[in-house]
C-alpha positions, -999 to +999 in steps of 0.1 A: -823+144+092-799+165+072-790+200+082-779+231+063-743+232+051-722+261+061-696+273+036-682+300+059-684+337+053-721+336+062-729+314+032-753+285+040-767+259+016-802+249+028-808+212+032-837+215+008-813+222-021-794+190-016-806+158-033-795+124-021-794+090-038-784+058-023-773+025-038-752-005-030-715+000-030-693-023-052-661-040-043-651-062-014-670-062+019-688-096+021-725-100+027-730-065+041-722-049+007-748-069-010-776-058+014-768-023+025-774+009+005-742+026+018-730+043-014-741+080-014-746+104-043-751+140-032-766+161-060-765+199-058-780+221-085-755+249-085-770+268-114-804+273-097-791+276-061-802+307-041-776+301-015-748+318-034-747+354-046-748+357-084-711+367-087-699+337-066-723+314-084-710+324-118-674+320-107-682+285-093-701+275-124-671+286-146-646+268-125-666+236-120-679+234-156-661+201-163-678+184-133-713+196-139-740+172-152-775+181-163-786+173-127-760+196-113-729+189-092-727+152-082-705+140-053-701+103-048-689+087-015-686+050-011-654+045+010-671+039+043-692+009+054-720+030+068-743+053+049-741+080+075-703+082+073-706+084+035-731+112+038-707+131+060-679+125+036-700+137+006-710+169+025-674+176+035-663+172-002-691+194-014-681+222+010-644+219+002-652+220-036-675+250-033-650+269-011-623+264-036-645+272-066-658+304-049-624+316-038-611+348-054-585+342-081-548+344-071-530+376-076-510+376-109-473+368-105-449+397-107-418+388-127-385+393-109-349+394-120-322+372-106-299+388-081-264+398-091-249+372-067-270+344-082-260+354-117-223+355-107-225+321-090-242+305-121-215+319-145-187+308-121-201+273-121-204+273-159-167+285-162-156+257-138-175+231-157-162+244-190-126+242-178-131+206-167-144+196-201-117+215-220-091+198-199-105+164-210-101+174-247-065+186-243-053+152-231-037+129-255-050+095-263-044+064-242-007+060-233+010+029-245+033+013-222 
């Protein structure tokens, strides 16, 4: 019924490593909500998965530490009325989450200096603003007339 999930770069999560739980969704929806198990929980035990190489698994575990439960990584989808659509949504979320977690870290930012022109423009604007404010101070009080 479910197929393997492809993460790209030749990485595939076997369907056997995915756990599914179904329950009734809450919220509005009339009689259908009360009778259909359309809410989906996708459980993926990232720590014991053989789908990811150890280096990527460690990186993902470190980045997703706040989202991990004792059962593993849990993705909940309940926004659609059908269980099948919620299953697809949960799979898409899991793939996106794992791709982001396994991505290499961004290159460190190299500090740069402002250009001479931008420094001169900033100082010129400061001088203009200063002259406007000093002109206000030099004026006398309200004229009586």
